[in-house]
N, C-alpha and C positions, 0 to 999 in steps of 0.2 A: 504493500500500500504506500510505499515511500513516494512513488511517482505522483500520488494524490496530494502531497504536501505542497503548499504554495503560499505566497503572501498576497494580501489585498488591502484595500482601503475601505473603511466603513462609510457608506454614502447615505445611509438612512437608519433611523432607530425609532422603534415604537414599542414601548413596554420591553419585553424580553426578545422581541423580534428584531433582527438586524439584516441589513442588505449590504453586501460587500461587492466591490468591483475588483476583479482579478483576471488578468490576462484576457481582457476584452469581454469577459462574461460577468453577469450579475448572479450572485449566489445568495440564497436565503441562508442565514446563519443563526446558530444558537451557540450559547456558551456551555462549557462543561460545568456540570453542577448548577448551582443557583446563582452564580456570579452574574451581576448586571452592571459591572463597572466599565462597560464599553461605551465609548463616545463617538459620535460622528467626527470623521477626520482621523480616527485612530488607524495606524498601520498595524495589521495583525497577521500572525501566522495561522494558516488554516489547514484543515484536513478535509478533502472532498469526501462526502458520503454518497453523493449521486451527482449527475452532471450539473444540477443547478442548486445543490445544497452542500453545506459544509459546517464543520464545527470549528469554533474559534479556540485555538490551543493557547495562544499567547498574545498579549498586547505588546508591541514593540515600544521601546523607550520613547516617551513623549517629550517634545520640545516645550510645549505649553499645554495647560489645561484650564479651561474656563468653566466655572460652575457656580451655581447659587445654592443656598441652603436655608432651611428653617431650623427650628430647634430639634426637630426629629430626624430629618434626613436631608441628604444633598441630592441635587439633580445636575448631572453633567450636561453642559451645553455643547462643547466642542473641544477637540484636541488638535494640537499642532497648528493653531491659527496664529498668524503673524500680526493681524490687525482686527480691530473691532470698529464697526460703523454703527452708531446709534442714530436711528431715523426718527426725526421729530417733524412736525408740520405746523403750518400757520393755523390750521384748524383740522380736527378738533384740538383743543389745548393739550399739551403734554405736561407731565408732572416732573418738576425738577428733582424730586426725591428719586424717581426711577432713573433719570439720567445720571445723577450723581452716584447712585449705587452702582450703576453699570461702569462708570469711570473708575470708581474705587476697585471694583473687581478686576478691571483690566490692568490697573497699576499693580495690584497685588500679584497678578499672574505674569507680569512682564510683557504685556501685549500693548502695542501702540493703539491709541484710540482717537477717533474723529467723530464729528457729528455731521449728519446730512440734514439740511433743512429742506424739506420737500413742500410742494404746493406753493412755490413762491409766486405763481400766477394769481393766487388768491391774495390780492393786495390789501384787503381791508385790515388784516391784523399783522401785516408783514413788518411794519416799523416797530410795533410793540414786541413782536417775536424776536426780531434782531436785537433789540435792546436787552431782552431777557438772556439771549445767548452770549452777550458780552462778558458775563461772569465766567464762561468757559474759555472764550478766546483770550481773556486776560491771564488765564492759567497756562496758555499755550496749546490748547486743543483746537485744531483746525475746524472750521465750519464750512461746508461746501453747499452752495445753494443750487437747487434743481427743481424742476417740475416734471415728474414722471409721465404726466398726461398732457400738460399744456405745452411743454418745450422738450420734445423727445430727443431731438438731435443734440441739443445743448446738454441734456442730462447724460447722454452716452459719452459725449466728448469730454465732459467734466470727470465722470467716474471711471471710464475704461482705463485711462493711464494710471489711476490710483490703485486699481485692482490688478494690473498686470504683474505677473510673477509673485503675487501674494496669495496667502490663504486667508480669506476675509470672512468674518461672520457678521451678518446684519441682524440687529435686534431692535425692538421698539414696541411701544404699546400698540394695541389694535387701533386701526383707523388712521395710522400715520402714512399709509401708502407704500408699505414695504413690499407687498406682493406686486404692485405695479412696477416698482423698481426692479425686482427680480425678473419679471417678464420682459422688461426692457433690456436688461443686461444679458439674459439667457434666453434667446429665441427658442421657443418650444418648451419652455419650463412647465407650462400647464400640462402638456402631453406627458412629459417626463414624470411630473408629480403623480398623474393618474396611473402611470405604469408602475411607479414605485409603490404607490398605495395598494395596487392590486397584488404586487409581489409580497408586500408586508401583510396582506390580508387585513387592512385597516378599514375596509368597507368604504363608506362615504366620507369618513373623517379625514379628508385629504390635507387639512392644514394643521393637524394636531401632532405632527411629527417633524423632527429636525431632518433636513436633507442637504446634501452637498451636490453642487453642480460644477462641471468643468466649464471654464470660460473659453471662448474662441481665442486661440493663441495660447497664452500660458496663464495659469492661475486657477484658483477655485473660489467659489463663494458658497457659504453655508447660510441657509435660511432657517431661522428658528421661529417657532410659533410666537405670536404676540402674547405678552404677559403683562399683568398689572402689578406684580410684586417681584422684588429681587432681593431675597434674603442673603445676608452675608454672615451668618452665625459662625462660619468656619474661620473667620479671621480673628487672630489674637490681638491684644492691645498693641503690641509692638508692630504687628503687620498693619494695623489700621492707621496709626499715625503716619507711617511711611507711605501708605496708599493714598493719602490726601495730598495731592501735588501742591496745593496752596499752603500746606503746613511746612513743606520740606525746607524752605529757606530759614525757618525759625527753630527747627529741631536742633537740640544741643545748646540752645541759647537760654534755657530755663535755669533758674537757680538750683532746682532739685533734679538730680539725674533721673529719678523715677516719676517725674511730673506727668500727670494724666491730662493736663491742659483743660481742666474743667473749672476749678476755682482756686487753684494754688496761687500763692503770692509769687510775684516776680516771674511769671510765666510768659515766655516770649510769644507763644501762640496767642494767648489772651490779649497781650499788648497789641499784636497785629490786628486782632479782631476789633479792639477798641479804636484803632486808627483807620479802620475800614479797608485794610489790606486783605482781610479774609471775610467772605460774606457770612452774614449771620446764619443764613439757611444751611450753609456748609458746616459750620461749627455745631449747630443743633443736630444735624444728621450724624456727625461724629459722636456726639453724646448718646444718641439713640443706638448707634451701632455698638458702642461700648457696652451699653445695657444689654443688647441682644447677645453679644458674645459671652456674657456672663450667664445666660439662660440655657446654654447648649446642653442637650441631654444625650446626644449620640456620640 
């Protein structure tokens, strides 16, 4: 059976069902035992059990791993991604809490992050949305403006060079137009999604699983389901302070080496907050995440 051993890349995941691409074929995969720690983007060693089915023997070493977690369990989003694009829109409104949590997760995982402002042809809220995004550009996060429906060619011309040669994950709340962007960047994505859904046996729930697409030329893009929450219970206190990019210039400047940056005297982070160099919302989120990290049960 040695000739049946091969490597592949996981292109979709739904529950304990996985789809791998290997040597030009798509393989329905299961893990050995009850392990479910496989993520889209993982490179895996497989053993064929039939022409279109395989068992995952081993996950190869990951370069990066992006995941979210509540106090009970964690959910893997993607492995081996090089950049994260957070899709926001002029309408409906996005939540800064979700955007900031996503950015913190990216920083903690060592993944570059950018924001995509979609629906810029809806001009009524454009000026206000741009103003809200200044908090992120001030920290050095790029914002790319597009309209996936109103300005198709411009959107492709803007995003294609940024995606080339990269493994990119797109995340965002429902309603931000992420699916429209995917369909624009990956011609035939709808058809591919239906095929993947059939292969995973997910029935009609074609948008509830994460999937990877190959881009024309070089690069991959991973589309994850829209979500309203992004828990970060897995991050420790030390990881959290370093994952806030706006805190980084002030770390090490506090009077106490074990300063938690909440109410301690002579805290450099709190001083920066008072001076307006750190946004109040960001510091409040930091306090919330510290509280969450103390609640972890798993």
